[in-house]
C-alpha positions as CSV (number, residue, x, y, z in Angstrom):
1,X,21.4,-9.6,12.8
2,X,19.3,-8.8,16.0
3,X,19.0,-5.2,15.1
4,X,17.9,-5.9,11.6
5,X,15.4,-8.4,12.8
6,X,14.1,-5.8,15.1
7,X,13.8,-3.3,12.3
8,X,12.1,-6.0,10.3
9,X,9.7,-6.7,12.9
10,X,8.8,-3.0,13.5
11,X,8.6,-2.6,9.7
12,X,6.4,-5.5,9.4
13,X,3.9,-3.9,12.0
14,X,4.1,-0.5,10.3
15,X,3.9,-2.2,7.0
16,X,0.8,-4.3,7.9
17,X,-0.9,-1.3,9.3
18,X,0.1,1.1,6.3
19,X,-0.7,-1.6,3.6
20,X,-4.1,-2.5,5.3
21,X,-4.9,1.2,5.8
22,X,-3.8,2.2,2.2
23,X,-5.7,-0.9,1.0
24,X,-8.7,0.4,2.7
25,X,-8.1,3.8,1.4
26,X,-7.3,2.5,-1.9
27,X,-10.9,1.1,-2.2
28,X,-11.9,4.8,-2.3
29,X,-10.1,5.3,-5.6
30,X,-12.4,2.9,-7.6
31,X,-15.4,4.1,-5.6
32,X,-14.7,7.8,-6.1
33,X,-13.8,7.4,-9.7
34,X,-17.1,5.8,-10.2
35,X,-18.9,8.4,-8.2
36,X,-17.4,11.4,-9.8
37,X,-17.0,9.8,-13.4
38,X,-17.4,12.2,-16.3
39,X,-16.9,15.2,-14.1
40,X,-14.2,17.4,-12.9
41,X,-14.6,16.6,-9.2
42,X,-12.1,13.8,-8.9
43,X,-9.5,16.3,-10.5
44,X,-10.6,18.9,-8.0
45,X,-10.1,16.5,-5.2
46,X,-6.7,15.7,-6.5
47,X,-5.9,19.5,-6.7
48,X,-6.8,20.0,-2.9
49,X,-4.7,17.0,-1.9
50,X,-1.6,18.3,-3.9
51,X,-1.9,21.4,-1.6
52,X,-2.3,19.8,1.8
53,X,1.3,18.5,1.9
54,X,2.6,22.0,1.5
55,X,0.7,23.1,4.4
56,X,1.7,20.0,6.5
57,X,5.3,20.6,5.7
58,X,5.0,24.2,6.7
59,X,3.3,23.4,10.0
60,X,5.5,20.5,10.9
61,X,8.8,22.3,10.2
62,X,10.8,19.1,10.3
63,X,10.1,18.7,14.0
64,X,9.3,14.9,13.7
65,X,12.9,14.1,12.6
66,X,14.3,16.4,15.1
67,X,12.3,14.5,17.8
68,X,14.1,11.4,17.0
69,X,17.4,13.1,16.5
70,X,17.3,14.8,20.0
71,X,15.4,12.2,22.1
72,X,18.6,10.2,21.8
73,X,20.5,12.6,24.1
74,X,19.9,12.1,27.7
75,X,20.0,15.8,28.7
76,X,17.0,16.5,26.5
77,X,14.8,13.5,26.8
78,X,12.6,15.2,29.4
79,X,12.2,18.4,27.5
80,X,12.0,17.5,24.0
81,X,8.5,16.3,23.8
82,X,7.0,19.3,25.6
83,X,9.2,21.8,23.6
84,X,8.3,20.5,20.3
85,X,4.6,20.1,21.0
86,X,4.3,23.6,22.6
87,X,6.0,25.1,19.6
88,X,3.9,23.3,17.1
89,X,0.6,24.1,18.7
90,X,1.5,27.8,18.7
91,X,2.8,27.8,15.1
92,X,0.0,25.7,13.8
93,X,-2.6,27.8,15.2
94,X,-1.3,30.9,13.5
95,X,-0.7,29.2,10.1
96,X,-4.3,27.6,10.2
97,X,-5.8,31.1,10.9
98,X,-3.9,32.6,8.0
99,X,-4.9,29.8,5.6
100,X,-8.5,30.0,6.4
101,X,-8.5,33.9,6.1
102,X,-7.0,33.6,2.5
103,X,-9.0,30.5,1.5
104,X,-10.4,32.2,-1.6
105,X,-7.1,33.4,-2.9
106,X,-5.5,29.9,-2.4
107,X,-8.6,28.1,-4.0
108,X,-8.1,30.5,-6.9
109,X,-4.4,29.8,-7.3
110,X,-4.8,25.9,-7.4
111,X,-7.7,26.1,-9.8
112,X,-10.8,25.6,-7.7
113,X,-12.2,29.3,-7.2
114,X,-15.7,28.2,-6.5
115,X,-14.7,26.0,-3.6
116,X,-12.7,28.0,-0.9
117,X,-14.5,25.9,1.6
118,X,-12.3,23.0,0.6
119,X,-9.2,24.9,1.6
120,X,-10.7,25.7,5.0
121,X,-11.5,21.9,5.6
122,X,-8.1,21.0,4.5
123,X,-6.4,23.5,6.9
124,X,-8.2,21.9,9.8
125,X,-7.1,18.5,8.8
126,X,-3.5,19.5,8.5
127,X,-3.6,21.4,11.9
128,X,-4.9,18.4,13.8
129,X,-2.6,15.9,11.9
130,X,0.3,18.1,12.8
131,X,-0.6,18.0,16.5
132,X,-0.9,14.2,16.3
133,X,2.3,13.7,14.6
134,X,4.6,14.0,17.7
135,X,2.4,11.6,19.9
136,X,2.6,9.2,17.1
137,X,6.4,9.8,17.0
138,X,6.5,8.9,20.8
139,X,4.9,5.6,20.0
140,X,7.4,4.9,17.3
141,X,10.4,5.9,19.6
142,X,9.0,3.7,22.4
143,X,8.7,0.7,20.2
144,X,4.9,0.5,20.2
145,X,4.0,-0.2,16.7
146,X,0.9,-2.3,17.6
147,X,-0.9,0.8,19.0
148,X,0.3,2.7,16.2
149,X,-1.0,0.4,13.6
150,X,-4.6,-0.1,15.4
151,X,-5.1,3.8,15.5
152,X,-4.1,4.1,11.9
153,X,-6.3,1.4,10.5
154,X,-9.3,2.4,12.7
155,X,-9.0,5.9,11.4
156,X,-8.9,4.9,7.8
157,X,-12.1,2.7,8.5
158,X,-13.8,5.7,9.9
159,X,-12.8,7.8,7.0
160,X,-14.4,5.4,4.5
161,X,-17.3,5.0,6.5
162,X,-18.1,8.7,6.7
163,X,-17.4,9.2,3.0
164,X,-19.7,6.4,2.0
165,X,-22.5,7.8,4.2
166,X,-22.4,11.2,2.7
167,X,-21.8,10.1,-1.0
168,X,-24.1,7.0,-1.2
169,X,-26.3,6.6,1.8
170,X,-27.7,10.1,2.3
171,X,-28.3,10.7,-1.3
172,X,-30.6,7.6,-1.4
173,X,-32.2,8.7,2.0
174,X,-33.0,12.0,0.5
175,X,-35.0,10.3,-2.4
176,X,-36.9,7.9,-0.2
177,X,-37.2,9.9,3.1
178,X,-36.7,13.5,2.3
179,X,-37.9,14.6,5.8
180,X,-35.4,12.5,7.7
181,X,-33.6,14.2,10.5
182,X,-30.3,12.8,9.4
183,X,-30.5,15.0,6.2
184,X,-29.8,18.1,8.4
185,X,-26.2,16.8,8.0
186,X,-26.3,16.6,4.3
187,X,-26.3,19.1,1.5
188,X,-26.6,17.8,-2.2
189,X,-24.0,19.0,-4.4
190,X,-21.2,19.4,-1.8
191,X,-19.3,16.4,-3.5
192,X,-15.7,16.5,-2.9
193,X,-16.3,18.4,0.4
194,X,-17.5,15.1,1.8
195,X,-14.5,13.4,1.0
196,X,-12.6,15.9,3.0
197,X,-15.2,15.7,5.9
198,X,-14.4,12.0,6.0
199,X,-10.6,12.8,6.2
200,X,-11.3,15.4,8.9
201,X,-13.3,13.0,11.0
202,X,-10.4,10.5,10.8
203,X,-8.0,13.2,12.0
204,X,-10.1,14.1,15.0
205,X,-10.6,10.5,15.9
206,X,-6.9,9.8,15.9
207,X,-6.1,12.9,18.1
208,X,-8.8,11.8,20.6
209,X,-7.5,8.2,20.7
210,X,-4.0,9.5,21.5
211,X,-5.3,11.1,24.7
212,X,-2.8,9.1,27.0
213,X,0.1,10.6,25.1
214,X,-1.4,14.0,25.1
215,X,-2.2,14.2,28.8
216,X,1.6,13.7,29.4
217,X,2.2,16.9,27.6
218,X,3.1,20.0,29.6
219,X,3.3,23.6,28.3
220,X,7.0,24.1,28.4
221,X,9.3,25.8,26.0
222,X,13.2,25.2,26.5
223,X,14.4,28.1,24.6
224,X,17.9,27.0,24.2
225,X,16.8,23.5,22.9
226,X,14.2,25.0,20.7
227,X,16.8,27.1,18.9
228,X,19.0,24.0,18.4
229,X,15.8,22.2,17.0
230,X,15.0,25.1,14.6
231,X,18.6,25.2,13.2
232,X,18.5,21.6,12.6
233,X,15.0,21.5,11.3
234,X,15.1,24.5,8.9
235,X,17.0,22.8,6.1
236,X,14.6,19.7,6.6
237,X,11.6,22.1,6.0
238,X,13.2,23.6,2.9
239,X,13.9,20.1,1.7
240,X,10.3,19.2,2.6
241,X,9.0,21.9,0.3
242,X,11.1,20.8,-2.5
243,X,10.0,17.2,-1.9
244,X,6.3,18.4,-2.1
245,X,7.0,20.2,-5.4
246,X,8.4,16.9,-6.6
247,X,5.7,14.8,-5.3
248,X,2.4,16.5,-5.7
249,X,2.8,20.0,-7.2
250,X,2.9,18.5,-10.6
251,X,-0.9,18.1,-10.5
252,X,-1.2,22.0,-10.1
253,X,1.4,22.5,-12.7
254,X,-0.7,20.3,-15.1
255,X,-3.8,22.2,-14.4
256,X,-2.1,25.6,-15.1
257,X,0.3,24.9,-17.9
258,X,-2.0,22.4,-19.8
259,X,-3.1,23.9,-23.1
260,X,-6.6,22.3,-22.7
261,X,-9.5,24.3,-21.5
262,X,-9.8,24.4,-17.6
263,X,-12.4,21.6,-17.3
264,X,-10.4,19.3,-19.6
265,X,-7.2,20.1,-17.8
266,X,-8.9,19.1,-14.5
267,X,-10.0,15.8,-16.0
268,X,-6.4,15.2,-17.1
269,X,-5.3,15.8,-13.5
270,X,-7.8,13.3,-12.4
271,X,-6.5,10.7,-14.9
272,X,-3.0,11.1,-13.9
273,X,-3.7,11.0,-10.1
274,X,-5.8,7.9,-10.5
275,X,-3.0,6.2,-12.5
276,X,-0.4,7.3,-10.0
277,X,-2.3,5.2,-7.4
278,X,-1.0,2.0,-9.1
279,X,2.5,3.0,-7.9
280,X,1.3,2.6,-4.5
281,X,2.8,-0.8,-3.9
282,X,6.2,0.6,-3.7
283,X,5.0,3.7,-2.0
284,X,3.5,1.7,0.7
285,X,6.7,-0.3,1.5
286,X,8.7,2.9,1.4
287,X,6.3,4.6,3.8
288,X,6.3,1.4,6.3
289,X,10.1,1.3,6.0
290,X,10.4,5.0,6.9
291,X,8.2,4.6,10.1
292,X,10.5,1.8,11.5
293,X,13.9,3.0,10.0
294,X,13.9,6.6,11.2
295,X,14.1,5.9,14.9
296,X,16.1,2.7,14.2
297,X,18.8,4.5,12.3
298,X,19.3,7.1,15.1
299,X,19.5,4.4,17.6
300,X,21.8,2.2,15.5
301,X,24.2,5.2,15.1
302,X,26.0,4.6,18.4
303,X,27.2,1.1,17.3
304,X,30.6,0.5,15.7
305,X,29.1,-1.7,12.9
306,X,26.4,0.9,12.0
307,X,27.7,1.5,8.3
308,X,27.6,-2.2,7.6
309,X,24.2,-2.5,9.2
310,X,22.8,0.4,7.0
311,X,24.4,-1.3,3.9
312,X,22.7,-4.6,4.6
313,X,19.4,-2.8,5.2
314,X,19.8,-1.0,1.8
315,X,20.4,-4.5,0.0
316,X,17.1,-5.9,1.4
317,X,15.3,-2.8,0.7
318,X,16.3,-2.8,-3.0
319,X,15.6,-6.5,-3.4
320,X,12.1,-5.9,-2.0
321,X,11.2,-2.9,-4.1
322,X,12.4,-4.6,-7.3
323,X,10.1,-7.4,-6.6
324,X,7.3,-5.0,-6.0
325,X,8.1,-3.1,-9.3
326,X,7.6,-6.4,-11.2
327,X,4.4,-7.2,-9.4
328,X,3.0,-3.6,-10.0
329,X,4.2,-3.2,-13.7
330,X,3.7,-6.7,-15.1
331,X,0.2,-7.2,-13.6
332,X,-1.1,-3.8,-14.5
333,X,-4.1,-5.2,-16.3
334,X,-5.3,-6.5,-12.9
335,X,-4.4,-3.5,-10.9
336,X,-6.3,-1.1,-13.4
337,X,-9.5,-2.9,-12.9
338,X,-9.3,-3.0,-9.1
339,X,-8.0,0.6,-8.6
340,X,-9.5,2.6,-11.6
341,X,-13.2,1.8,-12.2
342,X,-13.5,4.5,-15.0
343,X,-12.1,2.8,-18.2
344,X,-11.7,6.4,-19.6
345,X,-9.0,6.9,-17.3
346,X,-7.0,3.8,-18.5
347,X,-5.5,6.0,-21.2
348,X,-3.0,7.2,-18.6
349,X,-1.6,3.8,-17.7
350,X,1.5,4.5,-19.7
351,X,2.9,6.6,-16.8
352,X,2.8,3.7,-14.4
353,X,6.1,2.0,-15.1
354,X,7.8,5.5,-15.2
355,X,6.2,6.4,-11.9
356,X,7.0,3.0,-10.2
357,X,10.8,3.4,-11.2
358,X,10.8,7.1,-10.0
359,X,9.2,5.9,-6.5
360,X,12.2,3.1,-6.4
361,X,14.6,6.0,-6.7
362,X,12.8,8.0,-4.0
363,X,12.8,5.1,-1.6
364,X,16.5,4.7,-2.1
365,X,17.1,8.3,-1.6
366,X,15.3,8.2,1.7
367,X,17.5,5.3,2.7
368,X,20.7,7.2,1.6
369,X,19.7,10.3,3.4
370,X,20.7,8.8,6.7
371,X,24.1,10.3,6.1
372,X,23.1,13.9,6.4
373,X,20.7,13.3,9.3
374,X,23.2,11.6,11.4
375,X,26.1,13.8,10.6
376,X,24.1,17.1,11.3
377,X,24.4,18.2,7.8
378,X,20.7,18.7,7.0
379,X,21.5,21.7,4.8
380,X,22.8,19.1,2.3
381,X,19.4,17.5,2.1
382,X,17.8,20.9,1.3
383,X,20.3,21.5,-1.5
384,X,19.7,18.0,-3.1
385,X,15.8,18.5,-2.8
386,X,15.8,21.9,-4.1
387,X,17.9,20.6,-7.0
388,X,15.2,18.1,-7.6
389,X,12.3,20.7,-7.3
390,X,14.2,23.0,-9.8
391,X,14.3,20.0,-12.3
392,X,10.6,19.3,-11.8
393,X,9.7,23.0,-12.4
394,X,11.8,23.3,-15.5
395,X,10.9,20.1,-17.1
396,X,7.2,20.5,-16.5
397,X,7.1,24.1,-17.6
398,X,8.7,23.3,-20.8
399,X,7.1,19.9,-21.6
400,X,3.5,19.9,-20.2
401,X,2.2,22.2,-22.9
402,X,3.4,19.5,-25.5
403,X,3.1,16.1,-23.6
404,X,0.6,16.8,-20.7
405,X,0.8,14.4,-17.8
406,X,3.6,12.3,-19.6
407,X,5.8,15.3,-18.9
408,X,4.9,15.1,-15.1
409,X,5.8,11.4,-15.0
410,X,9.2,11.9,-16.8
411,X,9.9,14.9,-14.6
412,X,9.3,12.7,-11.4
413,X,11.6,10.1,-12.8
414,X,14.5,12.4,-13.6
415,X,14.1,14.3,-10.4
416,X,14.3,11.4,-8.2
417,X,16.9,9.7,-10.0
418,X,19.1,12.9,-9.8
419,X,18.5,13.2,-6.1
420,X,19.4,9.7,-5.6
421,X,22.7,9.8,-7.5
422,X,23.6,13.2,-5.8
423,X,23.0,12.0,-2.3
424,X,24.9,8.9,-2.9
425,X,28.0,10.7,-4.3
426,X,27.8,13.3,-1.6
427,X,27.1,11.0,1.2
428,X,30.0,8.6,0.4
429,X,32.4,11.6,0.8
430,X,30.8,12.8,4.1
431,X,29.9,9.4,5.8
432,X,31.0,6.3,4.0
433,X,28.7,3.3,4.0
434,X,29.7,0.1,2.1
435,X,26.8,-0.3,-0.1
436,X,26.9,-3.1,-2.7
437,X,26.3,-0.6,-5.4
438,X,27.2,-2.5,-8.6
439,X,25.0,-5.4,-7.5
440,X,22.1,-3.3,-6.5
441,X,22.2,-1.3,-9.8
442,X,22.3,-4.7,-11.7
443,X,19.2,-5.7,-9.9
444,X,17.4,-2.6,-11.1
445,X,18.6,-3.0,-14.6
446,X,17.3,-6.6,-14.7
447,X,13.7,-5.7,-13.6
448,X,13.7,-2.9,-16.1
449,X,14.7,-5.3,-18.9
450,X,12.1,-7.8,-17.7
451,X,9.4,-5.1,-18.1
452,X,10.6,-4.3,-21.5
453,X,10.7,-7.9,-22.7
454,X,7.2,-8.5,-21.2
455,X,5.9,-5.3,-22.9
456,X,7.4,-6.3,-26.3
457,X,6.0,-9.9,-26.1
458,X,2.5,-8.9,-25.1
459,X,2.6,-6.4,-28.0
460,X,3.1,-9.3,-30.4
461,X,0.3,-11.4,-28.8
462,X,-2.1,-9.5,-26.7
463,X,-3.7,-12.2,-24.6
464,X,-4.6,-11.8,-21.0
465,X,-3.6,-15.4,-19.9
466,X,-0.4,-15.1,-21.8
467,X,0.4,-11.9,-20.2
468,X,-0.4,-13.0,-16.7
469,X,1.7,-16.4,-17.3
470,X,4.7,-14.5,-18.5
471,X,4.5,-12.0,-15.6
472,X,4.4,-14.9,-13.2
473,X,7.4,-16.6,-14.8
474,X,9.4,-13.3,-14.9
475,X,8.6,-12.4,-11.3
476,X,9.4,-16.0,-10.0
477,X,12.5,-16.2,-12.0
478,X,13.9,-13.0,-10.6
479,X,13.0,-14.0,-7.0
480,X,14.9,-17.4,-7.4
481,X,17.9,-15.5,-9.1
482,X,18.2,-13.3,-6.1
483,X,17.9,-16.0,-3.6
484,X,20.6,-18.0,-5.5
485,X,22.9,-14.8,-5.6
486,X,22.2,-13.6,-1.9
487,X,21.8,-17.2,-0.4
488,X,24.2,-16.5,2.5
489,X,22.3,-13.3,3.3
490,X,19.0,-15.0,3.3
491,X,20.3,-17.9,5.4
492,X,21.1,-15.5,8.1
493,X,17.6,-14.1,8.2
494,X,15.2,-15.1,11.0
495,X,12.3,-17.3,10.2
496,X,13.0,-17.8,6.3
497,X,16.6,-18.5,6.6
498,X,16.1,-22.2,7.6
499,X,14.1,-22.8,4.3
500,X,17.1,-21.8,2.1
501,X,19.7,-24.3,1.5
């Protein structure tokens, strides 16, 4: 129980920082949908941010997971940090230079041919973030989530501040004081570029604040260790590319394969991306969990009862994301007013429950993936993710021309569901973990049924108070039901266990 308590504590810190940081960042969504309303700019921004994960996966090369894998070995603990950071610095410099050189061609490919400068700024963001990743990983390995959290939150605040200055303060200053010296920093019409500038400022700040971790770095390349890391990481990189196709490439596919004119298709990309933000609740927890779980799982692997611990972690994980699904889907009328300021974008809200369930599948898949990371069978992860990517491409190619962003949502659902099921079947043969499978599937079926019942009843009587009251009853009933079923498990938990009889 002490190990799970420790994971819960670290996840709480990563969770608080991620939730607070994402909440601050989430404030940008209603602000930006309002600033760019009636234009293609929000869609352009979404297209740029659908590309940057590709660059990040390429530059990172799976070395973050490799760091946690090899730092556990005593013979490598002095070399791993320097070797990985030296390798990443060299490869990132080369990749960034190539990206900047071909910025026009890349911009044309994703559908923003008039703005190659967006690609250049994005390349520098990814380069700086890549270098920062390993110092951040060191903080996680050394169990320093507080420093990690403070840096992340401070970076987001700086990002929002810079974005607000360029999109709201400077335009007003230009009207009232056109001779102001501050306007040397500002150019009207740069639009989405200033969102990227805010992100770039955040990345630079985070790198500078990590100076204590960076000054410990020494140029050193242990060639033998580096070869081992590359062999271990290559399948993870392939899996990463497949994952990016599944997560973000659908925006680019929607832009390219939509039968609508280019500008109308870009607006559709913006609508889909804005509505996708509502699935942030589950994504937040999954991200926070991964921050704490990755180093935890590797450290726990040396214990005899590791499989039982992994199974218990999965149980609590599924229970939490089921509750989050209800909160996000049943209270969507509230979330849409908070997150999406442009009512014209609300037409895309029908994708929300589909994407929420898809992200539940993805979170479970991340949890399941421990089997191939621990057993050194990372090639399996590449196969599973590439299968998901193939499904995404095929479904989107066939159905986007007919169903638009609804095809993207269902492709995401089918992709992640297939990856989850495949990983479970394969993993139980290679590294058996005693998951309470039937019970966890039942919990997910129950929350899905609660959503459909709620949706059916508010269709009969469309009343806001009735809808919210019903949502509260359903959510509370599910929580009480789970506590009753899992009473013994909850009684063993720290802090809250004493309140459960």
